[in-house]
C-alpha positions, 0 to 999 in steps of 0.5 A, a space after each residue: 508556481 514552484 516554490 524554492 525548497 529551502 531547509 527553514 527548520 531543522 530537528 524535532 520541529 520538522 518532524 513533529 507534524 508527524 507525532 501530532 498525527 499519531 498522538 491524536 489518532 494512535 494515542 486517543 483511539 488506545 486510551 478510548 479503546 476503539 480505533 473508530 472514535 477518532 476521524 482520521 481526517 480530523 487527525 490529518 487536519 489537526 496535523 496539518 495545521 501544525 505543520 503551517 505553523 512550524 513552517 518558517 519563516 515563509 508567509 502563510 500564504 507561501 505555506 499554504 501554495 506549498 501544503 497544496 502543491 503537495 496535496 496536487 502531486 502527480 503521484 498524489 492525484 493519480 492515487 485520487 482518480 485510482 480511488 475513485 474509479 476502484 470505488 465505482 467498480 466496487 459499488 457497481 461489482 457488490 450491486 449486480 452480484 459480482 463479489 457474491 458469485 466470485 466468492 461462491 465460485 472460489 468456495 466451490 474450486 477451493 477447500 476451505 482449509 486452504 482460503 488462507 492460503 490460496 488468497 496469499 498465493 493468489 495475492 503474490 502471483 498477481 503483484 508479482 505479474 503487474 507489479 503494483 501493491 494497489 492494483 492487487 488490492 483492488 482486485 481481490 479485496 472485495 472478493 477477500 472480503 466476501 470470502 471471509 464472511 462466507 468462511 466465518 474467517 477474521 476479516 482483519 486477518 484476510 484483509 492482511 493476506 491481501 496487503 501482505 502478498 500485494 507487497 511481494 510482487 511490488 518488491 520483487 516484480 520486474 515491471 513494479 516502480 520501486 524496482 525500476 526506481 531502485 536499480 536506476 538509482 543504483 545502476 545495475 540490472 534488474 535480474 541481479 537486484 533480484 537475484 540478491 532480493 529473492 534471497 531475502 524474500 523466499 524464507 519470508 514468504 514460506 514461512 508465512 505461506 505455512 502459517 497461513 495453511 496452518 491458521 486455515 485448518 480450523 475452517 470447514 468448508 461451508 456450503 454453496 448455497 447456489 448454482 454459480 452465475 458465471 456471467 456476473 463472474 465475468 466482471 471480475 475475470 476480466 479485471 483480473 486477466 487485464 491485470 495481468 496482461 500489464 494494462 494500466 490500473 485505471 483502463 482496467 477498472 474503467 474496464 471493470 465498471 463497463 463490464 458490470 453495466 453491460 451485466 446490469 443491461 443484460 439482465 431482466 432484474 437490473 436496471 441502468 439507472 440503478 447500476 449508475 446509481 451504485 457507481 455514484 455511490 460507490 465513487 462518494 463513499 471514498 471520500 473519506 479516503 481522498 480527504 486523507 490522502 490529500 491531507 496527508 500528501 500536503 502535511 508530509 510536502 511540507 515536513 520535505 520543504 522544511 528539511 525534514 528528510 534531509 534531518 534525518 539523512 544527515 544525522 544517520 550518515 554522520 557516524 557509520 563507520 562499519 559495512 553492516 553499519 553503512 547497510 543498516 543506514 541505507 536501510 534506516 534512510 529509505 525507511 525514514 523517507 518513506 515514513 515522511 513521504 507515505 510513498 515507497 517510489 519517492 522514498 527510493 528516489 529521494 535517498 538513492 544518490 546518498 545510498 549509492 555513495 554509501 555502498 561505494 564508500 564501504 564496498 557494498 554491492 550495487 544489487 545489494 543496495 537496491 535490493 536493501 532500499 527497495 525491500 526496507 521501503 516495501 516494509 514500512 510501506 506495508 505497515 503505514 496506516 496512512 499510505 495508499 495501499 493500507 487505506 484502499 484496503 480498509 475501505 474495500 473492505 470496511 475496516 480501520 487501517 490500523 484493524 489490519 496491522 496487527 495481521 500484516 505476518 508477511 511485511 513483518 516477516 520480511 522485516 525481520 528476513 531483511 535484518 538477519 540479511 543485513 547482519 549474517 550475511 557477508 
């Protein structure tokens, strides 16, 4: 049963569950000098418990109902199914040797000093083609992790390249959910929004590409130890091709798993039972990621239910006086909404109507407003340690999400470019 949305709590207490999470996870990890000391699920359980405490005056049962409704939201459940299928595909692809074969092929084709730049370009192109950052990360991260191991590259750096490039397309693609949400809420054409967005994105993308070319100069070409097994490369090629054709990411991952099963069936040294075991282990290996996603969904729903987003929006828009200030208020609104929802599309939809009214009052064009909404939501989503993209990337790379954040050069460059865009462009 859908519960009525009411603003029960104002001010600091509304957003305090987020503060509890960061204090427990980030501060504790920094003090301990180890980001693996504090388990992420434990930090989210504590923050969720605090959210239930400050969610008043509803009864405890209604608080739990609201928390559960947030955890079971269709967007959260969709991410859970993707995580399950991604784990199954990653486990089976590793089992049959697809990751190793694809890494060998990449090393044979691409010079080592272009690995970093090439990986960034591949991530940008794939995400632009399929319009989803999660799908791009699922497709590229296992191969990227293998390339890091083979070339001696820094694994968090390589993971950051894939995550950053994934948001290039998430921000620009005509079929991206964020683009659709931004243009629809502002009532403008996708083409016009793309042109406004491209002026912001291009300087950041070129700067980061040059940085990756320079960083790649330190790597020498590793020797591919054996002949490339083309049959084992096919599952990854199938995933990339079907993703580029625009198939749903869940169908893409199912096809990928089936293809790894066919490769195992045709092998003399692999059995279907062992393949099934690898799929099962890959799926269960996503358990922590799924738990974190459910807890985050419930906690963030309680924040929204108690008026956290409304509190932020009202305070940001109360003192806007200039056009530049209006644009910054729109950027801050969607950023903080994203911070409280961990979903850039939801954040855009949440503040879209208010952003349009602010834009009309201060004479800001609809494409420019849509561009600001889309860009800043992607920036925040790209660096959010409890966002689906970083959680997925960290799980597939076998590292902490916080290990990746310092290496997210593209989202950081995009943030700088976007701020300059607001300050200096008329």
